[in-house]
HTML snippet that shows the backbone in 3Dmol.js (N, CA, C, O; Angstrom):
<script src="https://3Dmol.org/build/3Dmol-min.js"></script>
<div id="view" style="width:600px;height:400px;position:relative"></div>
<script>
const pdb = `
ATOM      1  N   MET A   1      55.558  32.914  57.428  1.00  0.00           N
ATOM      2  CA  MET A   1      54.306  32.451  57.122  1.00  0.00           C
ATOM      3  C   MET A   1      52.960  33.311  56.080  1.00  0.00           C
ATOM      4  O   MET A   1      52.876  34.217  55.251  1.00  0.00           O
ATOM      5  N   ILE A   2      52.197  32.457  56.690  1.00  0.00           N
ATOM      6  CA  ILE A   2      51.268  33.285  56.156  1.00  0.00           C
ATOM      7  C   ILE A   2      50.138  33.720  57.108  1.00  0.00           C
ATOM      8  O   ILE A   2      49.674  33.216  58.131  1.00  0.00           O
ATOM      9  N   PHE A   3      49.800  35.083  56.253  1.00  0.00           N
ATOM     10  CA  PHE A   3      48.386  35.411  57.586  1.00  0.00           C
ATOM     11  C   PHE A   3      47.123  35.716  56.131  1.00  0.00           C
ATOM     12  O   PHE A   3      47.181  35.647  54.903  1.00  0.00           O
ATOM     13  N   ASN A   4      45.841  36.142  57.379  1.00  0.00           N
ATOM     14  CA  ASN A   4      44.514  36.065  56.922  1.00  0.00           C
ATOM     15  C   ASN A   4      44.513  37.456  55.927  1.00  0.00           C
ATOM     16  O   ASN A   4      43.564  37.547  55.148  1.00  0.00           O
ATOM     17  N   ASP A   5      45.145  38.126  55.924  1.00  0.00           N
ATOM     18  CA  ASP A   5      45.323  38.947  55.212  1.00  0.00           C
ATOM     19  C   ASP A   5      46.384  38.669  53.534  1.00  0.00           C
ATOM     20  O   ASP A   5      46.865  39.358  52.634  1.00  0.00           O
ATOM     21  N   ASP A   6      46.312  37.513  53.852  1.00  0.00           N
ATOM     22  CA  ASP A   6      46.988  37.247  52.604  1.00  0.00           C
ATOM     23  C   ASP A   6      45.995  36.482  51.461  1.00  0.00           C
ATOM     24  O   ASP A   6      46.401  35.736  50.570  1.00  0.00           O
ATOM     25  N   PHE A   7      45.005  36.750  51.645  1.00  0.00           N
ATOM     26  CA  PHE A   7      43.904  35.997  51.052  1.00  0.00           C
ATOM     27  C   PHE A   7      43.299  37.401  51.113  1.00  0.00           C
ATOM     28  O   PHE A   7      42.569  37.473  50.124  1.00  0.00           O
ATOM     29  N   VAL A   8      43.265  38.147  51.553  1.00  0.00           N
ATOM     30  CA  VAL A   8      42.228  39.718  50.706  1.00  0.00           C
ATOM     31  C   VAL A   8      42.944  40.269  49.522  1.00  0.00           C
ATOM     32  O   VAL A   8      44.154  40.479  49.434  1.00  0.00           O
ATOM     33  N   LEU A   9      42.137  40.449  48.736  1.00  0.00           N
ATOM     34  CA  LEU A   9      42.689  40.930  47.252  1.00  0.00           C
ATOM     35  C   LEU A   9      42.343  42.757  47.430  1.00  0.00           C
ATOM     36  O   LEU A   9      41.283  43.124  47.936  1.00  0.00           O
ATOM     37  N   SER A  10      42.873  43.264  47.181  1.00  0.00           N
ATOM     38  CA  SER A  10      42.936  44.424  47.199  1.00  0.00           C
ATOM     39  C   SER A  10      41.819  45.325  46.565  1.00  0.00           C
ATOM     40  O   SER A  10      40.842  44.874  45.967  1.00  0.00           O
ATOM     41  N   ALA A  11      42.061  46.540  46.751  1.00  0.00           N
ATOM     42  CA  ALA A  11      40.351  47.330  46.067  1.00  0.00           C
ATOM     43  C   ALA A  11      40.499  47.368  44.804  1.00  0.00           C
ATOM     44  O   ALA A  11      39.561  47.527  44.022  1.00  0.00           O
ATOM     45  N   GLU A  12      41.789  47.213  44.447  1.00  0.00           N
ATOM     46  CA  GLU A  12      42.636  47.429  42.266  1.00  0.00           C
ATOM     47  C   GLU A  12      42.183  46.038  42.252  1.00  0.00           C
ATOM     48  O   GLU A  12      41.095  45.760  41.746  1.00  0.00           O
ATOM     49  N   GLU A  13      42.823  45.277  42.692  1.00  0.00           N
ATOM     50  CA  GLU A  13      42.659  43.439  42.346  1.00  0.00           C
ATOM     51  C   GLU A  13      40.996  42.723  42.422  1.00  0.00           C
ATOM     52  O   GLU A  13      40.574  41.837  41.678  1.00  0.00           O
ATOM     53  N   LEU A  14      40.223  43.423  43.574  1.00  0.00           N
ATOM     54  CA  LEU A  14      38.500  43.453  43.146  1.00  0.00           C
ATOM     55  C   LEU A  14      38.260  43.589  42.259  1.00  0.00           C
ATOM     56  O   LEU A  14      37.883  42.725  41.467  1.00  0.00           O
ATOM     57  N   GLU A  15      38.416  44.922  42.037  1.00  0.00           N
ATOM     58  CA  GLU A  15      37.895  45.835  40.926  1.00  0.00           C
ATOM     59  C   GLU A  15      38.591  45.317  39.620  1.00  0.00           C
ATOM     60  O   GLU A  15      37.991  45.802  38.661  1.00  0.00           O
ATOM     61  N   ARG A  16      39.146  44.887  39.403  1.00  0.00           N
ATOM     62  CA  ARG A  16      40.015  44.099  37.881  1.00  0.00           C
ATOM     63  C   ARG A  16      39.684  42.528  38.052  1.00  0.00           C
ATOM     64  O   ARG A  16      40.144  41.753  37.214  1.00  0.00           O
ATOM     65  N   TYR A  17      38.894  42.038  39.122  1.00  0.00           N
ATOM     66  CA  TYR A  17      38.284  40.999  39.305  1.00  0.00           C
ATOM     67  C   TYR A  17      36.983  40.712  39.037  1.00  0.00           C
ATOM     68  O   TYR A  17      36.422  39.744  38.523  1.00  0.00           O
ATOM     69  N   ASN A  18      36.621  41.732  39.481  1.00  0.00           N
ATOM     70  CA  ASN A  18      34.631  41.776  38.783  1.00  0.00           C
ATOM     71  C   ASN A  18      34.910  42.337  37.825  1.00  0.00           C
ATOM     72  O   ASN A  18      33.791  42.488  37.334  1.00  0.00           O
ATOM     73  N   GLY A  19      35.990  43.047  36.753  1.00  0.00           N
ATOM     74  CA  GLY A  19      35.702  43.247  35.634  1.00  0.00           C
ATOM     75  C   GLY A  19      35.495  42.612  34.637  1.00  0.00           C
ATOM     76  O   GLY A  19      34.753  42.893  33.695  1.00  0.00           O
ATOM     77  N   TRP A  20      36.483  41.259  34.878  1.00  0.00           N
ATOM     78  CA  TRP A  20      36.416  39.494  34.296  1.00  0.00           C
ATOM     79  C   TRP A  20      35.893  39.232  34.366  1.00  0.00           C
ATOM     80  O   TRP A  20      35.115  39.145  33.416  1.00  0.00           O
ATOM     81  N   ALA A  21      35.530  38.628  35.875  1.00  0.00           N
ATOM     82  CA  ALA A  21      34.116  38.116  36.434  1.00  0.00           C
ATOM     83  C   ALA A  21      32.966  38.554  34.924  1.00  0.00           C
ATOM     84  O   ALA A  21      32.556  37.651  34.194  1.00  0.00           O
ATOM     85  N   LYS A  22      32.750  39.415  34.780  1.00  0.00           N
ATOM     86  CA  LYS A  22      31.447  40.160  34.510  1.00  0.00           C
ATOM     87  C   LYS A  22      31.861  39.716  33.119  1.00  0.00           C
ATOM     88  O   LYS A  22      31.185  38.886  32.512  1.00  0.00           O
ATOM     89  N   LYS A  23      33.117  40.329  32.529  1.00  0.00           N
ATOM     90  CA  LYS A  23      32.769  40.240  30.774  1.00  0.00           C
ATOM     91  C   LYS A  23      32.624  38.485  30.580  1.00  0.00           C
ATOM     92  O   LYS A  23      31.972  38.060  29.626  1.00  0.00           O
ATOM     93  N   ILE A  24      33.303  37.490  31.592  1.00  0.00           N
ATOM     94  CA  ILE A  24      33.092  36.148  31.862  1.00  0.00           C
ATOM     95  C   ILE A  24      32.008  35.403  31.220  1.00  0.00           C
ATOM     96  O   ILE A  24      31.788  34.643  30.276  1.00  0.00           O
ATOM     97  N   ALA A  25      31.175  36.279  32.660  1.00  0.00           N
ATOM     98  CA  ALA A  25      30.142  35.627  32.745  1.00  0.00           C
ATOM     99  C   ALA A  25      29.376  36.152  31.469  1.00  0.00           C
ATOM    100  O   ALA A  25      28.845  35.133  31.029  1.00  0.00           O
ATOM    101  N   HIS A  26      28.967  37.425  30.468  1.00  0.00           N
ATOM    102  CA  HIS A  26      28.476  37.640  29.985  1.00  0.00           C
ATOM    103  C   HIS A  26      29.061  36.942  28.451  1.00  0.00           C
ATOM    104  O   HIS A  26      28.614  37.454  27.425  1.00  0.00           O
ATOM    105  N   GLY A  27      29.663  36.240  28.372  1.00  0.00           N
ATOM    106  CA  GLY A  27      30.258  35.595  27.070  1.00  0.00           C
ATOM    107  C   GLY A  27      29.722  34.502  27.142  1.00  0.00           C
ATOM    108  O   GLY A  27      29.299  34.028  26.088  1.00  0.00           O
ATOM    109  N   LEU A  28      29.499  33.475  28.822  1.00  0.00           N
ATOM    110  CA  LEU A  28      29.151  32.674  29.011  1.00  0.00           C
ATOM    111  C   LEU A  28      27.430  32.567  28.647  1.00  0.00           C
ATOM    112  O   LEU A  28      26.896  31.675  27.988  1.00  0.00           O
ATOM    113  N   GLY A  29      26.950  33.414  29.104  1.00  0.00           N
ATOM    114  CA  GLY A  29      25.162  34.063  28.770  1.00  0.00           C
ATOM    115  C   GLY A  29      24.889  34.193  27.097  1.00  0.00           C
ATOM    116  O   GLY A  29      24.137  33.430  26.493  1.00  0.00           O
ATOM    117  N   GLU A  30      25.284  34.775  26.767  1.00  0.00           N
ATOM    118  CA  GLU A  30      25.628  34.814  25.193  1.00  0.00           C
ATOM    119  C   GLU A  30      25.542  32.986  24.282  1.00  0.00           C
ATOM    120  O   GLU A  30      24.746  32.324  23.617  1.00  0.00           O
ATOM    121  N   ALA A  31      26.995  32.879  24.868  1.00  0.00           N
ATOM    122  CA  ALA A  31      26.792  31.313  24.218  1.00  0.00           C
ATOM    123  C   ALA A  31      26.208  30.087  25.359  1.00  0.00           C
ATOM    124  O   ALA A  31      26.711  29.011  25.680  1.00  0.00           O
ATOM    125  N   GLY A  32      24.800  30.833  25.846  1.00  0.00           N
ATOM    126  CA  GLY A  32      24.254  29.625  26.074  1.00  0.00           C
ATOM    127  C   GLY A  32      24.094  29.069  26.998  1.00  0.00           C
ATOM    128  O   GLY A  32      23.089  28.464  27.370  1.00  0.00           O
ATOM    129  N   ASN A  33      25.534  29.268  27.722  1.00  0.00           N
ATOM    130  CA  ASN A  33      25.870  28.813  28.903  1.00  0.00           C
ATOM    131  C   ASN A  33      24.783  28.760  30.340  1.00  0.00           C
ATOM    132  O   ASN A  33      24.654  29.864  30.869  1.00  0.00           O
ATOM    133  N   THR A  34      24.201  27.895  30.842  1.00  0.00           N
ATOM    134  CA  THR A  34      23.441  28.588  32.085  1.00  0.00           C
ATOM    135  C   THR A  34      24.316  28.434  33.526  1.00  0.00           C
ATOM    136  O   THR A  34      24.022  29.076  34.534  1.00  0.00           O
ATOM    137  N   SER A  35      25.286  27.606  33.465  1.00  0.00           N
ATOM    138  CA  SER A  35      25.876  28.195  34.847  1.00  0.00           C
ATOM    139  C   SER A  35      27.788  27.803  34.472  1.00  0.00           C
ATOM    140  O   SER A  35      28.462  27.356  33.544  1.00  0.00           O
ATOM    141  N   TRP A  36      27.969  28.284  35.770  1.00  0.00           N
ATOM    142  CA  TRP A  36      29.928  28.184  35.220  1.00  0.00           C
ATOM    143  C   TRP A  36      30.135  28.127  36.624  1.00  0.00           C
ATOM    144  O   TRP A  36      29.163  28.015  37.370  1.00  0.00           O
ATOM    145  N   THR A  37      31.429  28.198  37.118  1.00  0.00           N
ATOM    146  CA  THR A  37      32.098  28.261  37.750  1.00  0.00           C
ATOM    147  C   THR A  37      33.394  28.566  37.890  1.00  0.00           C
ATOM    148  O   THR A  37      34.232  27.845  37.349  1.00  0.00           O
ATOM    149  N   MET A  38      33.875  29.978  38.835  1.00  0.00           N
ATOM    150  CA  MET A  38      34.742  30.397  39.016  1.00  0.00           C
ATOM    151  C   MET A  38      35.541  30.640  40.092  1.00  0.00           C
ATOM    152  O   MET A  38      35.168  31.469  40.922  1.00  0.00           O
ATOM    153  N   ASN A  39      36.485  30.114  40.214  1.00  0.00           N
ATOM    154  CA  ASN A  39      37.973  30.060  41.518  1.00  0.00           C
ATOM    155  C   ASN A  39      39.228  31.035  41.092  1.00  0.00           C
ATOM    156  O   ASN A  39      39.935  31.261  40.110  1.00  0.00           O
ATOM    157  N   ILE A  40      39.048  31.487  42.512  1.00  0.00           N
ATOM    158  CA  ILE A  40      40.199  32.476  42.258  1.00  0.00           C
ATOM    159  C   ILE A  40      41.342  31.062  43.185  1.00  0.00           C
ATOM    160  O   ILE A  40      40.877  30.044  43.698  1.00  0.00           O
ATOM    161  N   THR A  41      42.249  31.294  43.164  1.00  0.00           N
ATOM    162  CA  THR A  41      43.401  30.684  43.339  1.00  0.00           C
ATOM    163  C   THR A  41      44.729  31.755  43.950  1.00  0.00           C
ATOM    164  O   THR A  41      45.277  32.703  43.388  1.00  0.00           O
ATOM    165  N   PHE A  42      45.049  30.927  45.840  1.00  0.00           N
ATOM    166  CA  PHE A  42      46.188  31.558  46.219  1.00  0.00           C
ATOM    167  C   PHE A  42      47.166  30.955  45.946  1.00  0.00           C
ATOM    168  O   PHE A  42      46.780  29.797  45.791  1.00  0.00           O
ATOM    169  N   SER A  43      48.228  31.000  45.781  1.00  0.00           N
ATOM    170  CA  SER A  43      49.946  30.655  45.230  1.00  0.00           C
ATOM    171  C   SER A  43      50.861  30.495  46.672  1.00  0.00           C
ATOM    172  O   SER A  43      50.404  31.288  47.495  1.00  0.00           O
ATOM    173  N   PHE A  44      51.508  30.057  46.987  1.00  0.00           N
ATOM    174  CA  PHE A  44      52.707  30.485  47.906  1.00  0.00           C
ATOM    175  C   PHE A  44      54.083  29.377  48.070  1.00  0.00           C
ATOM    176  O   PHE A  44      54.173  28.162  48.247  1.00  0.00           O
ATOM    177  N   SER A  45      54.535  29.892  47.997  1.00  0.00           N
ATOM    178  CA  SER A  45      55.989  28.989  48.163  1.00  0.00           C
ATOM    179  C   SER A  45      57.009  29.705  47.833  1.00  0.00           C
ATOM    180  O   SER A  45      56.850  30.882  47.508  1.00  0.00           O
ATOM    181  N   ASN A  46      57.962  29.251  47.853  1.00  0.00           N
ATOM    182  CA  ASN A  46      59.792  29.677  48.588  1.00  0.00           C
ATOM    183  C   ASN A  46      60.017  31.001  47.043  1.00  0.00           C
ATOM    184  O   ASN A  46      60.654  32.053  47.096  1.00  0.00           O
ATOM    185  N   SER A  47      59.476  30.602  46.186  1.00  0.00           N
ATOM    186  CA  SER A  47      59.732  31.642  44.689  1.00  0.00           C
ATOM    187  C   SER A  47      58.697  32.918  44.536  1.00  0.00           C
ATOM    188  O   SER A  47      58.795  33.856  43.745  1.00  0.00           O
ATOM    189  N   GLY A  48      57.352  32.601  45.839  1.00  0.00           N
ATOM    190  CA  GLY A  48      56.840  33.782  44.909  1.00  0.00           C
ATOM    191  C   GLY A  48      54.901  34.071  45.431  1.00  0.00           C
ATOM    192  O   GLY A  48      54.100  33.194  45.756  1.00  0.00           O
ATOM    193  N   THR A  49      54.769  34.894  45.379  1.00  0.00           N
ATOM    194  CA  THR A  49      52.735  34.067  45.471  1.00  0.00           C
ATOM    195  C   THR A  49      52.388  34.870  44.351  1.00  0.00           C
ATOM    196  O   THR A  49      52.739  36.022  44.097  1.00  0.00           O
ATOM    197  N   ASP A  50      51.643  34.093  43.715  1.00  0.00           N
ATOM    198  CA  ASP A  50      50.116  34.401  42.790  1.00  0.00           C
ATOM    199  C   ASP A  50      48.656  34.417  42.961  1.00  0.00           C
ATOM    200  O   ASP A  50      48.149  33.707  43.829  1.00  0.00           O
ATOM    201  N   VAL A  51      48.247  34.843  42.531  1.00  0.00           N
ATOM    202  CA  VAL A  51      47.226  35.074  42.557  1.00  0.00           C
ATOM    203  C   VAL A  51      45.986  35.368  41.481  1.00  0.00           C
ATOM    204  O   VAL A  51      45.745  36.489  41.032  1.00  0.00           O
ATOM    205  N   ILE A  52      44.941  33.669  41.015  1.00  0.00           N
ATOM    206  CA  ILE A  52      44.957  33.647  39.206  1.00  0.00           C
ATOM    207  C   ILE A  52      43.532  33.412  39.830  1.00  0.00           C
ATOM    208  O   ILE A  52      43.161  32.517  40.590  1.00  0.00           O
ATOM    209  N   ALA A  53      42.951  34.300  39.378  1.00  0.00           N
ATOM    210  CA  ALA A  53      41.077  33.872  38.737  1.00  0.00           C
ATOM    211  C   ALA A  53      41.151  33.042  37.419  1.00  0.00           C
ATOM    212  O   ALA A  53      41.984  33.259  36.539  1.00  0.00           O
ATOM    213  N   HIS A  54      40.141  32.014  37.368  1.00  0.00           N
ATOM    214  CA  HIS A  54      40.155  30.880  36.100  1.00  0.00           C
ATOM    215  C   HIS A  54      38.822  30.899  36.185  1.00  0.00           C
ATOM    216  O   HIS A  54      38.175  31.163  37.198  1.00  0.00           O
ATOM    217  N   CYS A  55      38.224  30.499  34.668  1.00  0.00           N
ATOM    218  CA  CYS A  55      36.794  30.019  34.944  1.00  0.00           C
ATOM    219  C   CYS A  55      36.785  28.773  34.055  1.00  0.00           C
ATOM    220  O   CYS A  55      37.129  28.712  32.875  1.00  0.00           O
ATOM    221  N   ARG A  56      36.170  27.448  35.111  1.00  0.00           N
ATOM    222  CA  ARG A  56      35.984  26.556  35.068  1.00  0.00           C
ATOM    223  C   ARG A  56      35.957  26.263  33.574  1.00  0.00           C
ATOM    224  O   ARG A  56      35.296  27.258  33.275  1.00  0.00           O
ATOM    225  N   GLY A  57      36.230  25.491  32.084  1.00  0.00           N
ATOM    226  CA  GLY A  57      36.084  25.258  31.168  1.00  0.00           C
ATOM    227  C   GLY A  57      36.104  26.318  29.757  1.00  0.00           C
ATOM    228  O   GLY A  57      35.681  26.090  28.624  1.00  0.00           O
ATOM    229  N   ALA A  58      36.745  27.511  30.299  1.00  0.00           N
ATOM    230  CA  ALA A  58      37.356  28.546  29.994  1.00  0.00           C
ATOM    231  C   ALA A  58      38.870  27.992  29.000  1.00  0.00           C
ATOM    232  O   ALA A  58      39.175  26.808  28.855  1.00  0.00           O
ATOM    233  N   ASP A  59      39.251  28.570  28.714  1.00  0.00           N
ATOM    234  CA  ASP A  59      40.722  28.548  27.863  1.00  0.00           C
ATOM    235  C   ASP A  59      41.415  28.952  29.263  1.00  0.00           C
ATOM    236  O   ASP A  59      40.808  29.651  30.074  1.00  0.00           O
ATOM    237  N   TYR A  60      42.638  28.503  29.486  1.00  0.00           N
ATOM    238  CA  TYR A  60      43.882  28.912  30.769  1.00  0.00           C
ATOM    239  C   TYR A  60      43.741  30.262  29.722  1.00  0.00           C
ATOM    240  O   TYR A  60      43.053  31.160  30.208  1.00  0.00           O
ATOM    241  N   ARG A  61      44.222  30.504  28.524  1.00  0.00           N
ATOM    242  CA  ARG A  61      44.308  32.100  27.817  1.00  0.00           C
ATOM    243  C   ARG A  61      43.706  33.009  29.026  1.00  0.00           C
ATOM    244  O   ARG A  61      44.429  33.986  29.220  1.00  0.00           O
ATOM    245  N   CYS A  62      42.963  32.972  29.597  1.00  0.00           N
ATOM    246  CA  CYS A  62      42.070  33.536  29.675  1.00  0.00           C
ATOM    247  C   CYS A  62      41.714  33.712  30.893  1.00  0.00           C
ATOM    248  O   CYS A  62      40.684  34.303  31.218  1.00  0.00           O
ATOM    249  N   ASP A  63      42.702  33.112  31.838  1.00  0.00           N
ATOM    250  CA  ASP A  63      42.534  33.911  33.217  1.00  0.00           C
ATOM    251  C   ASP A  63      43.018  35.555  33.256  1.00  0.00           C
ATOM    252  O   ASP A  63      43.127  36.568  32.566  1.00  0.00           O
ATOM    253  N   LEU A  64      43.213  35.003  34.592  1.00  0.00           N
ATOM    254  CA  LEU A  64      43.442  36.993  35.063  1.00  0.00           C
ATOM    255  C   LEU A  64      44.255  36.616  36.279  1.00  0.00           C
ATOM    256  O   LEU A  64      43.893  35.747  37.072  1.00  0.00           O
ATOM    257  N   PHE A  65      45.236  37.230  36.372  1.00  0.00           N
ATOM    258  CA  PHE A  65      46.299  36.900  36.676  1.00  0.00           C
ATOM    259  C   PHE A  65      46.521  38.097  37.968  1.00  0.00           C
ATOM    260  O   PHE A  65      47.614  38.663  37.982  1.00  0.00           O
ATOM    261  N   LEU A  66      45.811  38.358  38.708  1.00  0.00           N
ATOM    262  CA  LEU A  66      45.651  39.140  40.050  1.00  0.00           C
ATOM    263  C   LEU A  66      46.941  39.647  40.925  1.00  0.00           C
ATOM    264  O   LEU A  66      47.120  40.825  41.236  1.00  0.00           O
ATOM    265  N   ARG A  67      47.504  38.943  41.148  1.00  0.00           N
ATOM    266  CA  ARG A  67      49.085  39.337  41.784  1.00  0.00           C
ATOM    267  C   ARG A  67      49.706  38.032  41.352  1.00  0.00           C
ATOM    268  O   ARG A  67      49.198  36.914  41.438  1.00  0.00           O
ATOM    269  N   ASN A  68      51.216  38.450  40.743  1.00  0.00           N
ATOM    270  CA  ASN A  68      51.681  38.045  40.030  1.00  0.00           C
ATOM    271  C   ASN A  68      53.426  38.355  40.828  1.00  0.00           C
ATOM    272  O   ASN A  68      54.260  39.073  40.275  1.00  0.00           O
ATOM    273  N   GLU A  69      53.702  37.568  42.325  1.00  0.00           N
ATOM    274  CA  GLU A  69      54.841  38.217  42.105  1.00  0.00           C
ATOM    275  C   GLU A  69      56.300  36.858  42.383  1.00  0.00           C
ATOM    276  O   GLU A  69      57.324  36.937  43.061  1.00  0.00           O
ATOM    277  N   SER A  70      55.782  35.784  41.554  1.00  0.00           N
ATOM    278  CA  SER A  70      56.558  34.627  41.256  1.00  0.00           C
ATOM    279  C   SER A  70      58.027  35.257  41.315  1.00  0.00           C
ATOM    280  O   SER A  70      57.913  36.468  41.122  1.00  0.00           O
ATOM    281  N   LEU A  71      59.515  34.853  41.530  1.00  0.00           N
ATOM    282  CA  LEU A  71      60.261  35.545  41.427  1.00  0.00           C
ATOM    283  C   LEU A  71      60.794  34.405  39.863  1.00  0.00           C
ATOM    284  O   LEU A  71      61.766  34.611  39.137  1.00  0.00           O
ATOM    285  N   ILE A  72      60.154  33.678  39.792  1.00  0.00           N
ATOM    286  CA  ILE A  72      61.071  32.492  38.336  1.00  0.00           C
ATOM    287  C   ILE A  72      60.510  33.509  37.229  1.00  0.00           C
ATOM    288  O   ILE A  72      60.750  33.318  36.037  1.00  0.00           O
TER     289      ILE A  72
END
`;
const viewer = $3Dmol.createViewer("view");
viewer.addModel(pdb, "pdb");
viewer.setStyle({}, {cartoon: {color: "spectrum"}});
viewer.zoomTo();
viewer.render();
</script>
């Protein structure tokens, strides 16, 4: 069962996300981009849970894995 607390970032996760987002935003601003979209995806499955931050248009290698609890 999934609870609302499962969708809450811890203080450490939020700090890591903010640092990552600041670096991405700075890089996109330097490149002349005027807008961008950042997504946080919460994934739940039988094999575990993941929380991944992604900036649309950026290389997936730049994604931030905030929570990687998958058993695979």
